[in-house]
mmJSON file of the N, C-alpha and C atoms, coordinates in Angstrom:
{"data_MODEL":{"atom_site":{
"group_PDB":["ATOM","ATOM","ATOM","ATOM","ATOM","ATOM","ATOM","ATOM","ATOM","ATOM","ATOM","ATOM","ATOM","ATOM","ATOM","ATOM","ATOM","ATOM","ATOM","ATOM","ATOM","ATOM","ATOM","ATOM","ATOM","ATOM","ATOM","ATOM","ATOM","ATOM","ATOM","ATOM","ATOM","ATOM","ATOM","ATOM","ATOM","ATOM","ATOM","ATOM","ATOM","ATOM","ATOM","ATOM","ATOM","ATOM","ATOM","ATOM","ATOM","ATOM","ATOM","ATOM","ATOM","ATOM","ATOM","ATOM","ATOM","ATOM","ATOM","ATOM","ATOM","ATOM","ATOM","ATOM","ATOM","ATOM"],
"id":[1,2,3,4,5,6,7,8,9,10,11,12,13,14,15,16,17,18,19,20,21,22,23,24,25,26,27,28,29,30,31,32,33,34,35,36,37,38,39,40,41,42,43,44,45,46,47,48,49,50,51,52,53,54,55,56,57,58,59,60,61,62,63,64,65,66],
"type_symbol":["N","C","C","N","C","C","N","C","C","N","C","C","N","C","C","N","C","C","N","C","C","N","C","C","N","C","C","N","C","C","N","C","C","N","C","C","N","C","C","N","C","C","N","C","C","N","C","C","N","C","C","N","C","C","N","C","C","N","C","C","N","C","C","N","C","C"],
"label_atom_id":["N","CA","C","N","CA","C","N","CA","C","N","CA","C","N","CA","C","N","CA","C","N","CA","C","N","CA","C","N","CA","C","N","CA","C","N","CA","C","N","CA","C","N","CA","C","N","CA","C","N","CA","C","N","CA","C","N","CA","C","N","CA","C","N","CA","C","N","CA","C","N","CA","C","N","CA","C"],
"label_alt_id":[null,null,null,null,null,null,null,null,null,null,null,null,null,null,null,null,null,null,null,null,null,null,null,null,null,null,null,null,null,null,null,null,null,null,null,null,null,null,null,null,null,null,null,null,null,null,null,null,null,null,null,null,null,null,null,null,null,null,null,null,null,null,null,null,null,null],
"label_comp_id":["VAL","VAL","VAL","TRP","TRP","TRP","ASP","ASP","ASP","LEU","LEU","LEU","ILE","ILE","ILE","LEU","LEU","LEU","LEU","LEU","LEU","TYR","TYR","TYR","MET","MET","MET","HIS","HIS","HIS","PRO","PRO","PRO","ILE","ILE","ILE","VAL","VAL","VAL","LEU","LEU","LEU","LEU","LEU","LEU","MET","MET","MET","ALA","ALA","ALA","PHE","PHE","PHE","SER","SER","SER","ARG","ARG","ARG","THR","THR","THR","TRP","TRP","TRP"],
"label_asym_id":["A","A","A","A","A","A","A","A","A","A","A","A","A","A","A","A","A","A","A","A","A","A","A","A","A","A","A","A","A","A","A","A","A","A","A","A","A","A","A","A","A","A","A","A","A","A","A","A","A","A","A","A","A","A","A","A","A","A","A","A","A","A","A","A","A","A"],
"label_entity_id":["1","1","1","1","1","1","1","1","1","1","1","1","1","1","1","1","1","1","1","1","1","1","1","1","1","1","1","1","1","1","1","1","1","1","1","1","1","1","1","1","1","1","1","1","1","1","1","1","1","1","1","1","1","1","1","1","1","1","1","1","1","1","1","1","1","1"],
"label_seq_id":[1,1,1,2,2,2,3,3,3,4,4,4,5,5,5,6,6,6,7,7,7,8,8,8,9,9,9,10,10,10,11,11,11,12,12,12,13,13,13,14,14,14,15,15,15,16,16,16,17,17,17,18,18,18,19,19,19,20,20,20,21,21,21,22,22,22],
"pdbx_PDB_ins_code":[null,null,null,null,null,null,null,null,null,null,null,null,null,null,null,null,null,null,null,null,null,null,null,null,null,null,null,null,null,null,null,null,null,null,null,null,null,null,null,null,null,null,null,null,null,null,null,null,null,null,null,null,null,null,null,null,null,null,null,null,null,null,null,null,null,null],
"Cartn_x":[-7.043,-6.108,-5.98,-5.69,-5.9,-6.839,-8.406,-9.14,-8.576,-7.783,-7.371,-6.438,-5.758,-4.376,-5.41,-6.055,-6.616,-7.259,-7.916,-8.814,-8.041,-6.733,-5.527,-4.797,-5.105,-4.012,-5.054,-6.125,-6.916,-7.364,-7.122,-7.785,-6.241,-5.074,-3.45,-3.747,-3.871,-3.511,-4.647,-6.115,-6.372,-6.115,-5.652,-4.994,-3.569,-2.777,-1.681,-2.452,-3.657,-3.783,-4.61,-5.306,-5.709,-4.871,-3.671,-2.63,-2.044,-2.139,-1.027,-2.284,-3.613,-4.653,-3.805,-3.737,-3.445,-2.326],
"Cartn_y":[-13.352,-12.923,-13.523,-14.897,-16.475,-15.594,-15.684,-15.063,-13.741,-12.801,-11.653,-12.101,-13.273,-13.724,-14.023,-15.279,-15.697,-15.22,-13.91,-13.249,-12.456,-12.06,-11.77,-12.304,-13.571,-14.517,-15.244,-15.061,-16.42,-15.43,-14.613,-13.971,-13.639,-13.601,-14.082,-15.547,-16.785,-17.935,-18.511,-17.58,-17.865,-17.477,-16.41,-15.672,-16.157,-17.087,-17.865,-18.681,-19.533,-20.475,-20.568,-19.275,-18.944,-18.927,-18.041,-17.9,-18.808,-19.768,-21.235,-21.853,-21.984,-22.908,-22.044,-20.888,-19.985,-19.877],
"Cartn_z":[2.581,1.799,0.398,0.643,-0.541,-1.976,-1.354,-1.926,-3.253,-2.209,-3.227,-4.594,-3.583,-4.957,-6.292,-5.253,-6.569,-7.834,-6.984,-7.726,-8.655,-8.276,-9.405,-10.531,-9.853,-10.728,-11.264,-11.808,-12.248,-13.907,-14.15,-15.247,-15.932,-14.821,-15.388,-15.786,-15.195,-15.946,-17.271,-16.886,-18.194,-19.451,-18.602,-20.262,-20.841,-19.665,-20.063,-21.278,-20.668,-21.294,-22.795,-22.375,-23.886,-25.154,-24.454,-25.536,-26.181,-24.866,-25.068,-27.012,-26.313,-27.195,-28.719,-29.29,-29.989,-30.527],
"occupancy":[1.0,1.0,1.0,1.0,1.0,1.0,1.0,1.0,1.0,1.0,1.0,1.0,1.0,1.0,1.0,1.0,1.0,1.0,1.0,1.0,1.0,1.0,1.0,1.0,1.0,1.0,1.0,1.0,1.0,1.0,1.0,1.0,1.0,1.0,1.0,1.0,1.0,1.0,1.0,1.0,1.0,1.0,1.0,1.0,1.0,1.0,1.0,1.0,1.0,1.0,1.0,1.0,1.0,1.0,1.0,1.0,1.0,1.0,1.0,1.0,1.0,1.0,1.0,1.0,1.0,1.0],
"B_iso_or_equiv":[0.0,0.0,0.0,0.0,0.0,0.0,0.0,0.0,0.0,0.0,0.0,0.0,0.0,0.0,0.0,0.0,0.0,0.0,0.0,0.0,0.0,0.0,0.0,0.0,0.0,0.0,0.0,0.0,0.0,0.0,0.0,0.0,0.0,0.0,0.0,0.0,0.0,0.0,0.0,0.0,0.0,0.0,0.0,0.0,0.0,0.0,0.0,0.0,0.0,0.0,0.0,0.0,0.0,0.0,0.0,0.0,0.0,0.0,0.0,0.0,0.0,0.0,0.0,0.0,0.0,0.0],
"pdbx_formal_charge":[null,null,null,null,null,null,null,null,null,null,null,null,null,null,null,null,null,null,null,null,null,null,null,null,null,null,null,null,null,null,null,null,null,null,null,null,null,null,null,null,null,null,null,null,null,null,null,null,null,null,null,null,null,null,null,null,null,null,null,null,null,null,null,null,null,null],
"auth_seq_id":[1,1,1,2,2,2,3,3,3,4,4,4,5,5,5,6,6,6,7,7,7,8,8,8,9,9,9,10,10,10,11,11,11,12,12,12,13,13,13,14,14,14,15,15,15,16,16,16,17,17,17,18,18,18,19,19,19,20,20,20,21,21,21,22,22,22],
"auth_comp_id":["VAL","VAL","VAL","TRP","TRP","TRP","ASP","ASP","ASP","LEU","LEU","LEU","ILE","ILE","ILE","LEU","LEU","LEU","LEU","LEU","LEU","TYR","TYR","TYR","MET","MET","MET","HIS","HIS","HIS","PRO","PRO","PRO","ILE","ILE","ILE","VAL","VAL","VAL","LEU","LEU","LEU","LEU","LEU","LEU","MET","MET","MET","ALA","ALA","ALA","PHE","PHE","PHE","SER","SER","SER","ARG","ARG","ARG","THR","THR","THR","TRP","TRP","TRP"],
"auth_asym_id":["A","A","A","A","A","A","A","A","A","A","A","A","A","A","A","A","A","A","A","A","A","A","A","A","A","A","A","A","A","A","A","A","A","A","A","A","A","A","A","A","A","A","A","A","A","A","A","A","A","A","A","A","A","A","A","A","A","A","A","A","A","A","A","A","A","A"],
"auth_atom_id":["N","CA","C","N","CA","C","N","CA","C","N","CA","C","N","CA","C","N","CA","C","N","CA","C","N","CA","C","N","CA","C","N","CA","C","N","CA","C","N","CA","C","N","CA","C","N","CA","C","N","CA","C","N","CA","C","N","CA","C","N","CA","C","N","CA","C","N","CA","C","N","CA","C","N","CA","C"],
"pdbx_PDB_model_num":[1,1,1,1,1,1,1,1,1,1,1,1,1,1,1,1,1,1,1,1,1,1,1,1,1,1,1,1,1,1,1,1,1,1,1,1,1,1,1,1,1,1,1,1,1,1,1,1,1,1,1,1,1,1,1,1,1,1,1,1,1,1,1,1,1,1]
}}}
């Protein structure tokens, strides 16, 4: 179950970190 959550959260966290640098 955790693998699925991490798989879904990873792109979101990456997007948030990416938008923060802009």
